C-alpha positions in Angstrom: 3.8 29.9 -53.9 2.6 27.4 -51.3 0.0 28.3 -48.7 0.4 26.9 -45.1 -2.7 26.7 -42.9 -2.0 27.2 -39.1 -4.3 27.3 -36.2 -4.2 31.1 -36.2 -3.9 32.3 -39.8 -3.0 31.4 -43.4 0.7 32.0 -44.3 1.0 33.1 -47.9 4.4 35.0 -48.0 7.9 33.7 -48.2 8.9 35.7 -45.1 6.0 34.4 -43.0 6.8 30.9 -44.2 10.5 31.2 -43.2 9.6 32.6 -39.8 7.1 29.9 -39.1 9.4 27.1 -40.2 12.2 28.5 -38.0 9.9 28.7 -35.0 8.7 25.1 -35.5 12.3 24.0 -35.9 13.3 25.8 -32.7 10.3 24.3 -30.8 11.2 20.8 -32.1 14.8 21.3 -31.1 13.9 22.3 -27.6 11.6 19.3 -27.2 14.4 16.9 -28.4 16.8 18.4 -25.9 14.5 18.6 -22.9 16.3 17.2 -19.9 14.5 14.7 -17.7 15.2 13.6 -14.1 15.2 9.7 -14.3 13.5 7.9 -11.4 16.0 5.1 -11.8 13.3 2.6 -10.7 11.7 -0.1 -12.9 8.0 -0.8 -13.4 6.7 -3.2 -10.8 7.5 -6.9 -11.7 4.1 -7.7 -10.2 2.4 -5.6 -12.9 4.3 -7.5 -15.5 3.2 -10.8 -14.0 -0.4 -9.6 -14.1 -0.1 -8.7 -17.8 1.3 -12.1 -18.5 -1.5 -13.8 -16.6 -4.2 -11.9 -18.3 -2.7 -12.6 -21.7 -2.4 -16.3 -21.0 -6.0 -16.3 -19.8 -7.2 -14.6 -23.0 -5.3 -16.9 -25.3 -6.2 -20.1 -23.6 -9.8 -19.0 -22.9 -9.5 -20.6 -19.5 -9.9 -19.1 -16.0 -6.8 -18.3 -14.0 -6.2 -17.8 -10.3 -4.6 -14.3 -10.2 -3.1 -14.3 -6.7 0.0 -12.2 -7.4 -1.5 -9.0 -6.0 -2.8 -8.2 -2.5 -6.5 -7.8 -3.3 -9.2 -9.1 -1.0 -11.2 -11.2 -3.5 -13.6 -13.0 -1.2 -16.5 -10.6 -1.4 -16.9 -6.9 -2.2 -17.8 -4.6 0.5 -21.5 -3.7 0.0 -21.6 0.1 0.1 -24.6 0.6 -2.2 -27.0 1.1 0.7 -24.9 4.0 2.0 -25.1 6.0 -1.3 -28.6 7.5 -0.5 -27.1 9.1 2.6 -24.7 11.2 0.5 -25.7 14.6 -0.9 -23.5 14.8 -4.0 -24.6 18.4 -4.6 -23.6 19.6 -1.2 -20.8 22.2 -0.8 -18.9 19.6 1.3 -18.5 17.4 -1.8 -18.2 20.1 -4.4 -15.4 22.2 -2.9 -11.8 21.6 -2.1 -11.7 19.2 0.9 -8.7 20.7 2.7 -5.2 19.2 2.4 -5.4 17.3 5.7 -8.7 15.6 4.9 -12.3 16.2 5.7 -12.6 17.1 9.4 -15.6 14.7 9.7 -13.5 11.8 8.4 -10.5 12.7 10.7 -13.0 12.8 13.6 -14.3 9.3 12.6 -10.8 7.9 12.4 -10.0 9.3 15.8 -13.2 7.7 17.3 -12.9 4.4 15.5 -9.1 3.8 15.8 -8.0 5.9 18.8 -11.2 6.0 20.9 -11.1 9.8 20.7 -7.8 9.9 22.6 -5.7 11.3 19.7 -5.6 14.9 18.4 -7.4 15.2 15.1 -4.7 17.7 14.1 -2.3 14.8 14.2 -4.3 12.8 11.6 -3.8 13.4 7.9 -5.9 11.8 5.1 -3.7 10.6 2.2 -4.1 9.0 -1.2 -3.7 5.5 0.1 -0.9 4.1 2.1 1.8 4.5 -0.6 1.2 8.2 -0.8 1.5 8.4 3.0 4.8 6.5 2.8 6.2 8.7 0.0 5.5 12.0 1.8 6.7 10.6 5.1 10.1 9.7 3.5 10.2 13.1 1.8 9.6 14.8 5.2 12.1 13.0 7.3 15.7 14.1 7.4 17.3 10.7 7.1 19.9 9.0 4.9 19.0 5.3 5.3 15.7 3.4 5.4 15.7 0.1 7.3 13.1 -2.5 6.3 12.6 -6.2 7.2 14.7 -8.8 5.3 11.6 -9.8 3.4 10.0 -6.5 2.3 7.4 -5.0 0.0 9.3 -4.0 -3.1 7.9 -0.5 -3.1 9.8 0.3 0.1 13.1 -0.1 -1.9 11.7 2.0 -4.8 10.5 4.8 -2.6 13.9 4.9 -0.9 15.6 5.1 -4.2 13.4 7.9 -5.5 14.0 9.8 -2.3 17.8 9.2 -2.6 18.0 7.1 0.5 20.1 4.1 1.2 18.2 0.9 1.8 19.2 -1.6 4.4 17.5 -4.7 5.9 17.2 -6.2 9.4 16.9 -10.0 9.8 14.7 -9.9 12.9 13.9 -7.5 15.8 17.0 -8.3 17.8 19.2 -7.6 14.8 17.3 -4.3 14.3 17.8 -3.2 17.9 21.5 -4.1 17.7 22.0 -2.0 14.6 19.8 0.9 15.8 21.9 1.5 18.8 24.8 2.7 16.7 22.9 4.4 13.9 21.7 7.9 13.2 19.7 9.6 10.4 17.8 6.4 9.8 14.1 5.5 9.7 12.7 2.0 10.4 9.7 0.4 8.8 7.8 -2.2 10.7 5.2 -3.9 8.6 2.8 -6.1 10.6 1.0 -8.2 9.4 3.7 -8.3 6.8 4.0 -8.3 3.0 5.2 -10.6 1.5 5.2 -13.2 4.3 1.8 -12.6 6.0 3.5 -12.9 9.4 2.1 -11.4 12.6 4.2 -10.8 15.7 2.5 -10.5 19.1 1.4 -7.0 20.0 3.4 -7.3 23.2 6.6 -8.0 21.2 5.8 -5.1 18.8 5.3 -2.7 21.7 8.5 -3.8 23.4 10.5 -3.2 20.3 8.8 0.1 19.5 9.4 1.4 23.0 13.2 0.7 22.7 13.4 2.4 19.3 11.4 5.3 20.5 13.8 5.9 23.4 16.6 6.1 20.9 14.8 8.9 19.2 14.5 7.1 15.9 11.6 7.5 13.5 9.5 4.3 13.4 7.2 4.0 10.4 4.5 1.5 11.4 2.9 0.4 8.1 -0.1 -1.6 9.1 -2.8 -1.6 6.3 -3.8 -5.2 6.9 -4.2 -5.1 10.6 -7.7 -3.8 11.0 -9.1 -6.5 8.7 -8.1 -9.1 11.4 -8.6 -7.1 14.6 -11.9 -5.2 14.1 -13.1 -2.2 16.0 -12.2 -3.4 19.4 -8.5 -3.2 18.7 -6.6 -1.2 21.4 -3.3 -1.3 19.7 -3.7 2.1 18.0 -4.4 3.8 21.4 -1.3 2.2 22.9 0.8 3.8 20.2 -0.2 7.3 21.3 2.4 7.2 24.1 5.3 7.2 21.6 6.7 10.5 20.2 8.5 9.0 17.2 6.0 6.6 15.8 4.4 7.4 12.4 1.3 5.2 11.8 0.7 4.6 8.1 -2.7 2.9 7.4 -5.2 2.7 4.6 -8.7 1.5 3.8 -7.6 -0.5 0.7 -7.0 -3.8 2.5 -9.1 -3.7 5.7 -12.2 -2.4 3.9 -11.6 -3.7 0.4 -11.5 -0.2 -1.1 -8.3 -0.2 -3.0 -9.8 1.8 -5.8 -10.8 4.7 -3.5 -7.1 5.5 -2.7 -7.8 6.8 0.8 -5.5 6.2 3.7 -4.3 8.1 6.8 -1.2 8.8 8.8 -0.9 9.7 12.5 2.1 11.2 14.4 2.6 12.9 17.7 5.7 14.7 16.5 4.7 18.4 16.1 7.6 19.4 13.7 7.0 16.3 11.6 3.3 17.1 11.4 3.9 20.7 10.4 6.2 19.7 7.5 4.2 16.6 6.5 1.1 18.8 6.2 2.9 21.3 3.9 4.3 18.5 1.7 0.8 16.9 1.6 -0.7 20.2 0.5 1.6 20.8 -2.4 1.6 17.2 -3.4 -2.2 16.7 -3.7 -4.2 19.7 -2.3 -6.6 17.2 -0.7 -8.0 13.7 -1.5 -11.2 12.6 -3.2 -14.1 13.9 -1.1 -16.6 11.2 -2.2 -14.3 8.5 -1.2 -13.7 10.2 2.1 -17.4 10.6 2.8 -18.1 6.9 2.0 -15.4 5.8 4.4 -16.7 8.2 7.1 -20.1 6.6 6.8 -18.5 3.1 7.1 -16.6 4.2 10.2 -19.2 6.3 12.1 -22.7 5.1 11.3 -24.4 1.9 12.7 -25.3 0.8 9.2 -21.7 1.4 7.9 -20.2 -0.4 10.8 -22.5 -3.4 10.2 -21.5 -3.5 6.5 -17.8 -3.3 7.5 -18.1 -6.1 10.0 -20.0 -8.4 7.6 -17.2 -7.8 5.0 -14.5 -8.4 7.5 -15.9 -11.7 8.9 -16.6 -13.2 5.5 -13.2 -12.3 4.2 -11.3 -13.6 7.3 -13.3 -16.9 7.2 -12.1 -17.7 3.7 -8.5 -16.5 4.3 -8.2 -18.8 7.4 -9.8 -21.8 5.6 -7.3 -21.3 2.8 -4.3 -21.2 5.1 -5.5 -24.2 7.0 -6.0 -26.1 3.8 -2.5 -25.2 2.6 -1.0 -26.4 5.9 -2.9 -29.7 5.6 -1.5 -30.2 2.1 2.0 -29.3 3.4 2.3 -26.5 0.9 3.2 -23.7 3.4 6.9 -23.1 3.7 7.0 -23.5 7.5 10.6 -22.6 8.3 9.9 -18.9 7.5 7.3 -18.7 10.2 9.4 -19.7 13.2 9.1 -16.4 15.1 5.7 -15.2 14.0 2.2 -16.5 13.3 0.8 -16.8 9.8 -2.0 -14.3 10.1 -2.2 -12.0 7.0 -3.6 -12.1 3.5 -0.3 -13.5 2.1 1.4 -16.9 2.4 4.7 -18.3 1.2 4.4 -21.8 -0.3 7.1 -24.3 -1.3 6.4 -24.3 -5.0 8.0 -22.2 -7.7 6.0 -19.8 -9.9 6.8 -22.1 -12.9 5.1 -25.0 -11.1 2.1 -22.8 -10.3 1.6 -21.6 -13.8 1.2 -25.2 -15.1 -2.1 -25.1 -13.3 -3.0 -21.5 -14.2 -2.1 -20.1 -10.8 -0.1 -16.9 -10.8 2.0 -15.9 -7.8 5.3 -14.0 -7.3 8.7 -15.5 -6.7 9.7 -14.9 -3.1 13.2 -13.9 -4.4 11.5 -10.6 -5.6 11.1 -9.5 -2.0 14.5 -9.9 -0.6 18.2 -9.1 -1.3 19.2 -12.6 -0.1 19.6 -15.5 -2.5 18.2 -19.1 -2.2 14.4 -18.4 -2.4 13.8 -18.9 -6.2 11.7 -22.0 -5.7 9.3 -20.4 -3.2 6.3 -18.3 -4.1 4.3 -15.5 -2.4 0.6 -15.8 -3.0 -2.5 -13.9 -1.8 -4.8 -16.2 0.1 -7.8 -13.8 0.1 -9.9 -15.8 -2.3 -13.1 -17.7 -1.9 -12.2 -21.1 -0.4 -14.0 -23.2 -3.0 -12.3 -21.4 -5.9 -8.9 -21.4 -4.2 -9.1 -25.2 -3.6 -10.3 -26.0 -7.1 -7.0 -24.7 -8.5 -4.6 -25.8 -5.8 -6.1 -29.3 -5.5 -4.5 -30.1 -8.9 -1.1 -29.0 -7.6 -1.4 -30.8 -4.3 -1.8 -34.1 -6.0 1.6 -33.9 -7.7 
């Protein structure tokens, strides 16, 4: 007779053997028949491009310019000097932070972004901007999500996961014309934009937002790149406080170079939305990383942190603008796409295909990935937040062709 060792006991009788074998079979059968809810969305093509680029870099043992993702790669923000100010053993950092975020961070956001004119109860700390967007769409009672014609691909994926229809508007006038005859919709305005890097004037944005707000439509203002370019004297956030239906989605990933911290925030004046958003946020995350929240609080609210933030911002903008100016001089920018807005973000669209770029070890993303329309296969979206010298060293080879 065989003996079977299990985690609990030794089986040495035929009856025990049969019972154990049957239980293992039943367990295996249940696992094989487990039903799964498919998301129906693919893995990001940008992730695949990154994998391809890193593999090519390793095989060729040559440096590549990886500008397919929106990472500010000019300088890191220097937070080391802030670490001695943090008591890692304090109850504040070793207990649950509260689902809405640390009160101290929400107070700092209110001061830094809204000049203390917002209610801190209307501010929620999220796990980056994507988390804020996901929970926003989960909370709103809508059937269709409207995005710009050129949109961040995640918008479409989030709509699909939330079982929403996805529609696009060509420009603000097109949006206003459609919105007048629509209900159960939400509208995303992304400015400065991804993938184009376009910036509309604040006066135009406020005019459009005012008209949409009067229609009672939810306006999701996704603006994670804005603060990098405007700094602490920006009054735009305060002006948004007069609108009932605006949901601000922001993060510290782009404007402070802290993508790895996964900290963002949303603000809304709509009381019912805030109540349900807060409950969804609670059962989705039960609070965000407290160390990350405390570091960002120090960046926002202390003189030393504000100086660090400003140094990072100025150095990053300097190289971004130098890169854009150089691309324009080399006639590499696809100018027709910027007729109604200024090129003012961390992205640019250039008149070269990704295949052409890869010949010179430059990795971007086809613009066709960011729109439902056809005819953009030979254009590329690139991130221009790189050190100018390094950026030019790669692109100068391309511009000579």
